[in-house]
C-alpha positions in Angstrom: -5.5 54.4 -29.9 -4.7 50.9 -29.3 -4.9 49.4 -25.9 -2.1 47.1 -24.9 -3.4 43.7 -23.8 -1.5 41.2 -21.8 -1.9 37.6 -22.9 -0.6 34.8 -20.8 1.0 31.8 -22.6 -1.2 28.8 -22.9 1.2 26.8 -20.6 0.6 28.9 -17.6 -3.2 28.8 -17.9 -3.4 25.2 -16.7 -5.2 24.5 -13.4 -1.9 23.7 -11.7 -0.2 26.9 -12.8 2.9 27.1 -15.0 4.8 24.2 -16.3 7.5 24.5 -13.7 4.9 24.2 -11.0 3.6 21.0 -12.6 7.1 19.6 -12.8 7.7 20.3 -9.1 4.4 18.8 -8.2 5.0 15.7 -10.3 8.5 15.3 -8.9 7.8 15.3 -5.2 6.6 12.5 -3.0 3.4 13.3 -0.9 4.5 11.9 2.4 1.1 12.1 4.0 -0.3 9.7 1.3 2.7 7.4 1.8 2.2 7.1 5.5 -1.6 6.8 5.1 -1.3 4.1 2.5 1.1 2.0 4.6 -1.1 2.3 7.7 -4.3 1.9 5.8 -3.1 -1.3 4.1 -1.9 -2.7 7.5 -5.3 -2.1 9.0 -7.1 -3.6 5.9 -5.0 -6.8 6.2 -5.6 -7.1 9.9 -9.4 -6.7 9.4 -9.2 -9.2 6.6 -7.5 -11.7 8.8 -10.1 -11.3 11.5 -12.9 -11.5 8.9 -11.5 -14.8 7.6 -11.3 -16.4 11.0 -14.8 -15.3 11.7 -16.1 -16.7 8.4 -14.2 -20.0 9.2 -15.4 -20.3 12.7 -19.1 -19.4 12.0 -19.7 -20.8 8.5 -17.0 -23.3 7.5 -16.1 -25.1 10.7 -18.3 -24.1 13.6 -18.5 -25.8 17.0 -14.9 -26.0 18.1 -13.4 -24.6 21.3 -12.0 -21.0 21.4 -8.4 -22.3 21.6 -8.9 -24.2 18.3 -9.8 -20.9 16.6 -6.9 -19.1 18.2 -4.5 -21.7 16.9 -6.2 -21.5 13.5 -5.9 -17.7 13.5 -2.1 -17.9 14.2 -1.7 -20.3 11.3 -4.1 -18.6 8.8 -3.4 -14.9 9.4 0.0 -15.0 7.6 -1.6 -16.8 4.7 -4.3 -14.2 4.5 -1.5 -11.5 4.5 0.2 -13.1 1.6 -2.9 -13.9 -0.5 -4.7 -10.6 0.0 -1.6 -8.5 0.4 -0.7 -8.9 -3.2 -3.9 -7.4 -4.7 -4.3 -4.9 -1.9 -0.8 -3.5 -2.4 -1.0 -3.5 -6.2 -4.3 -1.7 -6.5 -3.6 0.7 -3.6 -0.2 1.6 -5.0 -1.6 2.0 -8.5 -4.2 4.4 -7.2 -2.1 6.4 -4.8 1.0 6.3 -6.9 -0.7 8.7 -9.4 -0.5 11.4 -6.7 3.3 11.3 -6.9 3.4 11.7 -10.7 6.8 10.7 -12.0 7.8 9.5 -8.5 5.1 6.9 -8.3 7.4 3.9 -8.0 9.5 5.6 -5.3 6.4 6.5 -3.4 5.0 3.0 -3.4 8.3 1.5 -2.3 8.5 4.0 0.5 5.0 3.0 1.6 6.2 -0.7 1.7 9.3 0.4 3.7 7.2 2.1 6.3 5.2 -1.1 6.6 8.4 -3.1 7.0 9.5 -0.7 9.8 6.1 -1.4 11.5 6.1 -5.1 11.0 9.7 -6.2 11.6 10.1 -5.0 15.2 6.8 -6.5 16.1 7.7 -9.9 14.7 11.2 -9.7 16.0 10.1 -9.0 19.6 7.6 -11.9 19.7 8.8 -15.5 20.0 8.1 -16.9 16.6 8.5 -20.2 14.9 10.2 -20.9 11.7 6.8 -21.0 10.0 6.0 -17.4 11.0 9.5 -16.1 9.9 9.1 -17.8 6.5 5.6 -16.4 6.1 6.8 -12.9 7.1 9.6 -13.2 4.5 7.2 -14.3 1.8 4.6 -11.7 2.8 7.1 -8.8 2.8 8.6 -9.9 -0.5 5.3 -10.3 -2.3 4.1 -6.9 -0.9 7.3 -5.2 -2.2 6.8 -6.7 -5.6 3.1 -5.7 -5.7 4.0 -2.2 -4.5 6.6 -1.9 -7.2 4.3 -3.2 -9.9 1.5 -0.9 -8.7 3.9 2.1 -8.8 4.9 1.1 -12.4 1.2 0.8 -13.4 0.5 4.3 -11.8 3.5 5.7 -13.7 2.0 4.4 -17.0 -1.3 6.1 -16.1 0.4 9.4 -15.3 2.3 9.5 -18.6 
């Protein structure tokens, strides 16, 4: 007598289940990661701005009054956001975009949009000079470009 054995196709033996499950997983955006990325990058840029002003005030140009460093912080923080925002956004989006599979670019652009939704009302409500508005425009534009390119790089790594 021969016993009937049941063999599963090789496709369904993958760690993620069957191929349809992989396609569904690859095609959805993990919103928790999107929100976490946006908030995490905002926090990292704020910490970087504080760190830069601390380095400037203690190591590069010490001995001034506190008001001098407050004015310097208002001038330099947007510059820090632009200069460090580009690599932060690119590498973070390249890393986290892999979690979205084929939707990596969309995920990264959504993360940028959440940051925009956080930043824009804060900037809009405060009295700002033309310098700040122009730096915000540059910063948001470069972050969007870096997020898009990071998502594209993640997409290449997924394929």
